C-alpha positions as CSV (number, residue, x, y, z in Angstrom):
1,N,78.6,120.9,118.1
2,T,80.5,117.9,117.8
3,V,84.3,118.4,118.4
4,R,87.7,116.3,117.1
5,S,88.1,115.2,120.0
6,D,84.2,113.2,120.4
7,C,85.5,111.6,117.8
8,I,89.1,110.6,117.8
9,G,90.6,108.9,121.3
10,T,92.4,106.2,122.5
11,R,90.5,103.4,123.4
12,P,90.9,99.0,124.2
13,I,90.2,97.4,121.0
14,R,90.9,94.5,119.6
15,L,93.6,93.9,116.9
16,Y,92.3,91.0,115.7
17,H,89.5,88.8,116.6
18,G,90.3,87.2,120.1
19,G,93.0,88.7,121.0
20,D,94.0,90.7,123.7
21,L,92.7,94.0,123.8
22,Q,95.0,96.4,123.2
23,D,95.1,100.7,124.1
24,R,95.2,102.5,120.1
25,E,94.3,105.4,118.8
26,T,90.7,104.9,116.7
27,G,88.0,107.8,115.3
28,K,83.9,107.4,115.2
29,L,84.3,107.0,118.9
30,I,80.3,108.3,118.5
31,L,79.2,105.7,116.4
32,R,81.3,102.6,117.8
33,E,80.0,103.4,121.3
34,A,76.6,103.7,119.8
35,Y,77.0,100.4,118.2
36,D,78.9,98.7,120.8
37,T,79.8,95.3,119.1
38,V,82.3,92.6,118.9
39,S,83.3,94.6,115.2
40,S,82.6,97.9,116.8
41,W,86.3,97.2,118.4
42,R,88.0,95.6,116.3
43,R,91.4,97.1,114.6
44,K,90.2,98.8,110.6
45,D,92.3,97.7,107.7
46,P,91.8,99.9,104.2
47,I,89.4,98.6,102.2
48,E,91.3,96.8,100.2
49,V,93.2,95.0,102.4
50,G,90.0,93.4,103.5
51,S,88.8,93.0,99.4
52,G,92.2,91.6,98.2
53,A,92.8,94.6,96.4
54,T,96.7,94.5,97.7
55,V,97.3,91.1,96.8
56,I,96.1,92.4,93.2
57,G,98.0,95.9,93.0
58,M,101.1,93.8,93.5
59,D,103.5,94.4,90.3
60,P,104.1,90.6,89.5
61,F,100.7,90.0,89.3
62,W,100.8,92.8,86.0
63,S,104.0,91.7,85.0
64,G,102.0,89.1,82.4
65,R,99.8,92.3,81.2
66,V,102.8,94.7,80.7
67,S,106.8,94.8,80.6
68,D,108.6,96.7,82.5
69,E,109.7,98.6,78.7
70,E,106.5,99.5,78.0
71,L,106.0,101.1,81.4
72,E,109.0,102.9,81.3
73,V,108.1,104.2,77.4
74,E,104.6,104.7,78.0
75,A,105.2,106.5,81.3
76,E,107.9,108.8,79.9
77,S,105.4,109.8,76.4
78,L,102.4,110.3,79.1
79,A,104.3,112.4,81.3
80,K,105.2,114.4,78.1
81,R,101.0,114.9,77.9
82,G,100.3,115.5,82.0
83,Y,100.3,112.4,82.9
84,V,101.8,110.5,85.9
85,V,102.3,106.5,85.3
86,R,104.0,105.3,88.3
87,T,102.8,101.2,88.7
88,K,101.8,98.8,85.7
89,E,98.5,98.6,87.4
90,Y,97.8,102.2,86.4
91,L,98.8,101.8,83.0
92,V,96.2,99.0,82.6
93,N,94.0,101.7,84.0
94,F,95.0,104.0,81.9
95,R,95.0,102.5,78.7
96,I,91.3,101.3,79.3
97,W,90.4,104.7,80.2
98,E,91.4,105.9,77.2
99,R,89.8,103.3,75.0
100,T,86.5,104.2,76.7
101,F,86.7,108.2,76.8
102,G,88.9,109.2,73.9
103,V,92.7,110.4,74.4
104,D,92.8,112.9,76.8
105,G,89.0,112.1,77.1
106,A,88.2,113.8,73.9
107,N,84.6,111.1,73.9
108,L,83.5,112.7,77.3
109,T,79.9,114.4,77.2
110,S,79.3,117.4,79.4
């Protein structure tokens, strides 16, 4: 059986390509050691960092699409229906979801 200590441990990794090795806690040790390549031991960033989604997720991107007042009013209204909307991005996505699936998902089929 594989246990947690088989998969997570401290190993020397590079925080960026060409950088010095530094001891860091890392996961997936069995895979990293089985497929030992340069990229196996680099720093692992969340997917949204590498994809650029963190830039899109920033409020300045959404400012032209949703005003602060719209967010405040709609978030309050949606809270009464049991939804928590904290960001402009979430509100835009929620609007799309409701246009697609209806209010409270009324158009969803099981």
